[in-house]
N, C-alpha and C positions, 0 to 999 in steps of 0.2 A: 504494500500500500504506500509506503514512504517513497518508493521508486516512482510510482505513478504520480504522486504529488510533486516530487522534484522535477520530473519530466514535464508535467503540465505547467509548472511555474516557468520553466525555461522557454517552453513553446509560447505561452501566453505573453511573456515579456518580449520575445523576439518578434511576435506577429505585429506587423505594421510599424514598429519603431524604426527599423532600418529604412523602410520606404519613405517615411516622413523625413528622416535625416538626409536621405539621398536627394529628395526634392529641394530642400533648402540649400544643399551644397551645389546642386546643379543650377539653381537660380543664381547663386553667388558667382559661379563660373561664367554663366551667360552674361551677367552684369559686368564682370571684369572684361570679358571679350568685347562687349558693346563699348565700354569705355576706351579700350585699345583702338577699336575701329573708328571711334570718334576723334581720337587724338592723332592717329597715324597720318591722315592726309595732310596735316599741318607740317609734317616733316618730309613726306614724299615729294611734294611739289618743289620746295626749295632744294632738296637733294638732287632732283632731276635737273634743275637749272645749274647747280654746281657741277654735276657730271658732264653736262653739255659744255660748260665753260672750261673744264679741265680736259675734255676730250677723253674721258674714261668710259669706254664702252661697257665694261663689266659692271661698273657702278650704275650706269644708266639702265642697263638691263635689269638690275635687281630692284630698282625703285620705280619702274614704270608699270607696276601692277595696278589694275583697276580695283575699285571698291568691290565690284562683283567677284573678281578673282580672289580677293582676300577673304570674302565671305564663304567661298566654296572650300577653302582649305580646311583640312581636319586639324584638330587641336595641336598635335605635335608639329605638323608642318607649319601651322600658323605661328607657333612659338619660335620655330627656327627662322622663319622669314622676318618676323619683327626683331628678333635678336640680331640677325644679320644686318638689317637696316640700321639699328642703333649702333652696331659695331662699325658700320660704314660712316656714320655720322661722327664717330670718335676718331677717325683716321686723322693723322697729323696734317695732311694736305687739304682735308675737307673742313676741319674745325675753323680755320680763319675765314674761309668762304661763307660758311654758315653764320659766323658771327657778324659778317657784313649785312646779313639779312635779319639780324636780331635773334637768331637761334643759338644762344650760348648754352653751354652745358647745364647751367641753372634753369634755363627755359625748357630744356628737354627732360628735366628731372621728373615731371609728372608722367611722361610717357614711359620712362624706365620704371617708375613705381607701379604703373598700371600693368606693365609686363610682369613684374615680380608678383603682383596680386593674382594675375591670371595663372602664372606658373604654380602658385601655391594652391589656388582654388581648383584648377582643372583635375589634378590627380586625386584630390580629396573625394570628388564624386565617384570616380572609378573605384577607389578603395572601398567606399561605402556600398557600391553595387556588388563588389566581390563579397563583402560581408553578408549582404542580403542573400546572395546565392548560397553561401555556406550555411546561413541560418535555415534556408529552405531545405538544403540537403540534410541538415541535422534533424529538422522536423520530420522529413520523410523517413529517415532512419529510425527515429523514435517510434513512429506509428506503424512502421512496417515490421518491426521486430517484436 
């Protein structure tokens, strides 16, 4: 009888809790992604002009992504692209050119913070979904045995 009560408490505690936690984490990740998508065009345009001025075809290719293309990227690819763009903005030959347009490292700080927030929020939802799957597997195991 004590085994049944213990198992029931585990299952009733797990039921729905992880799903609710996943929803909040997913909403947080989506909000962080939206903030990144709102801030990113403010850097892409000036970086495109800098790449044209410097004659850097690689830089220009990496910053000519449209908003639609950015929205289609999966989370890990999106993190990589935004990280690459921020890395390009920190290059020694690019920083003075961006400063002429008013984009100092201090002005780019909100974009870096938004990327950090998204990098933190994105895997949290995935981890919680994994927990939910494990809870479901434990629930099936408890009731099947």
